[in-house]
C-alpha positions in Angstrom: 30.4 -15.5 23.0 30.9 -13.4 19.9 27.7 -12.3 17.5 27.8 -12.9 13.7 26.5 -10.1 12.0 25.7 -10.6 8.2 24.8 -7.7 6.1 22.8 -7.9 2.9 21.1 -5.6 0.5 17.8 -4.9 -0.6 17.4 -7.1 -4.2 21.4 -7.8 -4.5 23.0 -10.2 -5.9 23.7 -13.4 -3.6 26.4 -14.2 -1.4 27.7 -16.9 0.2 28.2 -16.6 4.4 29.3 -19.5 6.8 26.4 -20.3 8.9 25.6 -23.2 11.3 23.2 -25.4 9.0 20.2 -25.2 12.1 20.3 -21.1 11.0 20.4 -21.5 7.2 17.4 -24.1 7.4 15.8 -21.4 9.6 16.5 -18.4 7.0 15.3 -20.3 4.0 12.0 -21.8 5.9 11.3 -18.3 7.4 11.0 -16.5 4.0 12.9 -13.7 4.9 15.5 -14.2 2.6 16.1 -16.6 0.1 18.8 -19.3 1.8 20.3 -22.2 -0.1 23.7 -24.7 1.2 26.7 -23.9 -0.8 27.6 -26.7 -2.8 31.2 -25.2 -3.3 31.6 -24.6 0.1 30.8 -26.9 3.2 29.3 -24.7 5.6 28.3 -22.2 4.0 25.0 -20.9 2.7 24.1 -18.8 -0.4 21.6 -15.7 1.0 20.2 -13.4 -1.3 17.4 -10.7 -0.1 14.6 -9.8 -1.5 12.0 -7.0 -0.9 12.4 -7.2 2.9 14.6 -5.0 5.0 15.4 -4.6 8.6 17.1 -6.8 10.8 16.6 -10.3 12.4 18.4 -12.5 15.1 18.9 -16.5 15.0 19.7 -17.8 18.3 20.5 -21.4 18.6 21.6 -22.8 22.2 25.3 -23.5 22.3 26.3 -21.4 19.4 26.9 -18.1 18.9 24.2 -15.7 17.8 23.6 -14.8 14.0 22.3 -11.1 13.1 20.9 -10.5 9.7 21.0 -7.0 8.7 19.1 -6.2 5.0 19.7 -2.8 4.2 17.3 -0.9 1.8 17.8 0.8 -1.8 16.2 4.1 -0.7 18.2 6.2 1.8 17.0 5.8 5.4 15.1 9.1 5.7 13.3 8.8 2.3 12.1 5.5 3.8 10.7 7.2 6.6 9.0 9.6 4.7 7.4 7.0 2.6 5.9 5.5 5.5 5.0 8.0 7.8 3.1 9.8 4.5 1.5 6.8 4.0 0.4 6.6 7.4 -0.4 10.0 8.1 -0.6 12.3 5.0 -2.3 15.0 6.5 -0.3 15.1 9.6 3.7 14.7 7.7 5.7 17.2 8.3 9.2 17.2 6.1 12.1 17.0 8.7 9.9 16.4 11.8 11.9 13.5 13.1 15.3 13.5 11.8 16.6 10.3 11.1 19.5 11.1 8.2 22.5 10.9 11.1 21.5 7.1 11.3 23.2 4.9 9.1 21.1 1.8 10.6 17.5 1.5 10.0 16.7 0.1 12.9 18.6 2.6 14.9 16.5 5.1 12.8 13.5 3.4 13.8 14.1 3.2 17.1 15.1 7.1 17.5 12.0 8.4 15.4 9.9 6.4 17.6 11.2 7.3 20.7 11.3 11.1 19.7 7.3 10.7 19.0 6.8 8.6 22.2 8.1 11.6 24.2 6.2 14.3 22.3 3.4 12.1 23.2 4.0 11.5 26.7 5.4 14.8 27.5 2.8 16.3 29.2 1.7 12.7 31.1 -0.1 10.0 30.0 -3.4 10.1 28.3 -6.4 8.9 30.5 -10.1 7.7 29.4 -12.9 5.5 30.5 -12.4 1.6 30.1 -15.2 -0.6 30.6 -14.8 -4.0 33.1 -16.8 -6.6 33.5 -16.3 -7.8 37.5 -17.6 -10.7 39.9 -17.7 -9.1 43.0 -19.3 -8.8 46.6 -19.9 -5.1 46.6 -22.0 -3.6 44.3 -20.5 -1.2 41.8 -21.5 0.1 38.6 -24.3 -1.7 36.9 -25.7 -5.1 37.4 -25.5 -7.7 34.7 -29.3 -9.4 35.2 -28.3 -12.1 32.5 -25.2 -13.2 33.9 -26.4 -12.7 37.6 -29.3 -15.5 36.5 -27.5 -17.5 34.2 -24.2 -18.0 36.9 -25.7 -17.6 40.3 -28.9 -19.0 39.8 -30.6 -15.9 41.3 -28.2 -15.4 44.6 -27.7 -12.3 45.9 -23.7 -12.2 46.6 -21.5 -12.4 44.5 -23.1 -9.7 41.7 -22.2 -10.2 38.3 -21.2 -6.2 37.6 -20.0 -3.6 34.7 -18.5 -0.3 35.4 -16.3 2.4 34.0 -13.0 3.1 35.2 -11.0 6.5 34.2 -7.7 5.2 34.2 -4.3 5.3 32.2 -4.9 1.7 30.8 -6.7 2.4 27.7 -5.5 1.3 24.2 -3.8 4.1 22.9 -0.8 3.7 26.1 -1.5 0.0 25.3 -0.3 0.0 22.0 2.7 2.5 23.1 4.1 0.1 25.9 3.9 -2.8 23.5 5.6 -0.9 20.8 8.4 0.0 23.3 8.9 -3.2 24.8 8.8 -4.5 21.2 11.8 -2.2 19.9 13.6 -3.0 23.2 13.9 -6.6 22.1 15.0 -5.7 18.3 18.8 -6.3 17.6 21.5 -3.4 16.8 19.6 -0.7 18.7 22.2 1.8 20.1 22.8 2.0 23.8 21.7 5.9 23.6 18.5 5.0 22.3 17.9 2.2 24.3 18.4 4.0 27.7 15.9 6.7 26.3 13.2 4.0 25.3 13.8 2.1 28.8 12.6 5.7 30.4 9.6 5.6 28.1 8.8 2.3 29.5 9.0 3.3 33.1 6.3 6.1 32.0 4.0 3.2 30.7 4.7 0.9 33.9 1.2 0.5 35.1 -0.1 -0.1 31.5 -1.0 -3.7 30.4 1.0 -4.7 27.0 -0.6 -6.4 24.7 -0.6 -10.2 24.2 1.6 -11.4 21.2 -0.3 -12.7 18.0 -3.8 -11.1 19.3 -5.5 -8.5 17.2 -4.2 -5.1 17.9 -7.1 -2.9 19.6 -8.5 0.1 17.5 -8.0 3.7 18.5 -10.5 6.7 17.0 -7.9 9.9 16.4 -10.0 12.8 18.4 -9.0 16.2 19.5 -8.1 14.8 22.9 -5.6 12.3 21.6 -4.1 14.5 18.7 -0.7 14.6 20.7 -0.8 10.7 20.3 -1.5 10.1 16.5 1.9 10.1 15.1 3.7 8.0 17.5 0.0 5.7 17.4 0.9 5.1 13.6 4.4 4.2 13.9 3.5 1.5 16.9 1.3 0.1 14.8 3.7 -0.2 12.1 6.1 -1.8 14.7 3.8 -4.1 15.8 2.7 -5.3 12.6 5.9 -5.9 11.4 6.9 -7.7 14.1 5.5 -11.1 12.7 9.2 -12.6 12.2 8.8 -13.9 15.5 9.0 -17.7 16.1 10.8 -20.2 17.8 10.7 -23.7 16.3 11.7 -26.1 19.0 15.2 -24.5 20.5 16.0 -22.2 17.8 14.6 -18.5 17.9 14.3 -16.0 15.1 13.1 -12.4 16.4 13.6 -9.4 14.6 11.6 -6.3 12.6 11.1 -6.4 8.9 9.7 -3.9 6.2 8.2 -5.0 3.1 9.5 -2.5 0.5 6.6 -3.7 -1.7 4.0 -2.7 0.7 5.6 0.5 1.7 5.3 1.3 -2.0 2.4 0.1 -2.6 0.8 2.2 0.5 2.6 5.6 -0.4 1.5 5.3 -3.9 -2.3 4.6 -3.4 -2.6 6.9 -0.5 -0.4 9.8 -2.3 -2.8 9.1 -5.3 -6.0 9.4 -2.9 -4.8 12.7 -1.4 -3.8 14.3 -4.7 -7.3 13.4 -6.4 -9.4 15.3 -3.9 -9.7 18.5 -5.7 -11.3 16.7 -8.5 -14.1 15.0 -6.5 -14.9 11.4 -6.5 -13.3 9.2 -4.0 -10.3 6.5 -4.0 -10.4 3.4 -3.0 -7.4 1.3 -1.6 -7.6 -2.1 -2.1 -10.8 -1.9 -3.9 -13.2 -4.9 -3.5 -16.1 -5.8 -5.3 -14.5 -6.1 -8.5 -14.7 -9.8 -10.3 -13.5 -10.8 -13.4 -16.3 -12.9 -14.9 -20.2 -12.1 -14.9 -20.5 -15.2 -12.4 -18.4 -13.1 -9.7 -16.3 -16.2 -9.1 -13.0 -14.6 -9.9 -12.3 -11.9 -7.7 -9.7 -9.3 -7.9 -8.2 -6.4 -6.0 -6.8 -3.5 -7.8 -4.3 -1.3 -5.8 -6.3 1.6 -6.1 -9.4 2.6 -7.7 -11.0 6.2 -8.1 -14.7 6.0 -8.4 -16.9 9.0 -9.1 -19.6 10.4 -6.8 -22.1 8.2 -8.1 -20.0 5.1 -7.8 -18.8 4.8 -11.4 -15.1 3.8 -11.9 -13.0 6.3 -13.3 -9.3 5.4 -13.3 -7.7 2.1 -12.2 -3.7 1.9 -11.1 -1.5 -0.7 -9.5 1.5 0.1 -7.8 4.7 -2.3 -8.7 7.7 -2.4 -6.8 10.4 -4.7 -7.9 13.1 -5.3 -10.0 12.3 -4.5 -13.7 13.5 -6.2 -16.7 16.9 -4.7 -18.2 15.0 -3.5 -21.3 11.8 -2.6 -20.1 8.8 -3.6 -17.8 7.4 -7.1 -16.7 4.8 -8.4 -19.3 2.5 -10.0 -16.5 1.9 -6.7 -14.7 0.1 -5.7 -18.6 -1.8 -9.0 -18.6 -3.1 -8.1 -14.8 -4.1 -4.5 -15.6 -5.8 -5.7 -18.9 -7.9 -8.1 -16.7 -8.8 -5.1 -14.7 -9.7 -2.2 -17.5 -11.7 -5.0 -19.1 -13.6 -5.8 -15.5 -14.0 -2.3 -14.8 -14.8 -1.0 -18.2 -12.3 1.5 -18.7 -10.5 2.6 -21.4 -6.9 3.0 -19.4 -5.2 1.4 -17.2 -1.9 2.5 -15.3 0.8 0.6 -13.4 3.2 2.7 -11.3 7.1 1.5 -10.4 9.7 2.6 -8.5 12.2 3.7 -10.6 12.4 3.0 -14.4 14.4 2.5 -17.6 12.0 5.1 -19.0 9.7 7.7 -17.3 6.6 6.7 -19.2 5.4 3.5 -21.8 2.3 3.5 -23.6 0.7 0.4 -25.0 -2.7 0.2 -26.9 -3.9 -3.2 -26.9 -4.7 -4.5 -30.5 -8.2 -5.3 -31.2 -9.3 -3.2 -28.1 -9.7 -0.1 -27.3 -7.9 -0.3 -24.0 -4.0 1.7 -23.4 -2.0 0.5 -21.0 0.3 3.0 -19.2 3.4 2.5 -17.2 4.9 5.5 -15.0 8.1 5.2 -13.2 8.6 7.4 -9.8 11.7 8.1 -8.7 12.1 7.4 -4.6 15.7 9.3 -4.6 14.3 12.5 -5.2 13.2 15.0 -2.5 9.7 14.6 -0.9 8.4 17.5 -2.4 9.5 16.6 -5.6 8.1 12.6 -5.2 4.7 14.4 -4.0 4.7 16.8 -6.8 5.6 13.9 -9.4 2.5 12.1 -7.9 0.1 15.3 -8.2 0.9 15.5 -12.0 0.2 11.6 -12.2 -3.2 12.1 -10.5 -4.0 15.0 -13.0 -3.1 12.7 -15.8 -5.6 10.3 -14.4 -8.1 12.7 -14.1 -8.0 13.9 -17.3 -7.9 10.7 -19.2 -10.9 9.9 -16.9 -13.0 13.0 -18.3 -11.8 13.1 -21.6 -13.4 16.1 -23.4 -15.7 16.7 -20.1 -12.9 16.9 -17.7 -12.8 20.4 -18.3 -16.5 21.1 -18.4 -17.0 19.4 -15.1 -19.9 17.1 -16.2 -22.0 15.4 -13.6 -20.5 12.4 -14.0 -16.6 13.5 -14.4 -14.3 14.9 -12.3 -14.3 18.1 -12.1 -11.2 20.9 -12.8 -9.1 21.6 -9.6 -9.2 24.6 -8.0 -6.1 26.7 -8.9 -3.1 26.6 -6.8 -2.4 28.9 -4.1 
């Protein structure tokens, strides 16, 4: 049975494709793309991609499988830069994993992940201590006295014990094993990459895969697991992006998607936080504790708030990756930013877009003392240029926040950054 492959482009116009009604209804219900029956062509569905990119496979018993591929607007290597920098800004290196040769997003993802797993496991699997609770006839480790009394009523055997094992079955390896399994199930992974991933899974054969739907285990970056860091960051992104799996009845949807809204938001917020470090204070992503009203009943979560060392808000920014109006930016974003500035008591607010019709727009609110800025970041520029643009924006935020006191470094104001070099 042949496979039907449908290719869509992120935020492109709608297209009509022949699809079984079960598949069309499943795509419409999933929210992966906009899908509706084509009233002009029976048996066809009108499909339109939004901000999600990647691939999903839809399987209906007795029918040919359908694979839906959604191509991002930005080049593949640029997407991986945005993702990699937001996951690990200190460890990012330009060109560390070459993905430009891969035209498809899924093949590039599989290649990049396999290379990182190879670097992580090349010197053998990491080992660590894992605490295990067990009921046994042999005493080892520590007796769990309360459980012994509760479950055994004081009987000598069996005993309820806890012991520590030095093993490879630890969270770091479990995350890698589960992500390898996940990538091997994705549609469109080239055979050569699939073969290399199968070898990596053989290395992790004694590691327990994580149950689907469960919370991913935490791991702490240390000197001992430093060679795992990049692979673990990407593994978590892969496992988090696998939420498209579901099986309503006999129909099954399985795939992997990046939400470009989230990718852009994460990059902007992390890049701003890193760029503002020389000025002092601290950057808060998805800042909590911000309320519109005095009763704290209307909660707001700005994407990024920069606070002074004393906890006073200095600047607020929001990332907006979406299609803009032909002649400018959406007004609703301005209303939202005005609410943030009002609640935080800030005279300026900053909206950051992925590309724009103008590089910068400024709006001074009537009968008020608030100025709203709209900035455009061109994601097509090289990574070094994109980071330089973010640093320039951070300097602008710092100067606006400090005003006349910026150069003097007043106690509750950001300090002048150290000279370059």
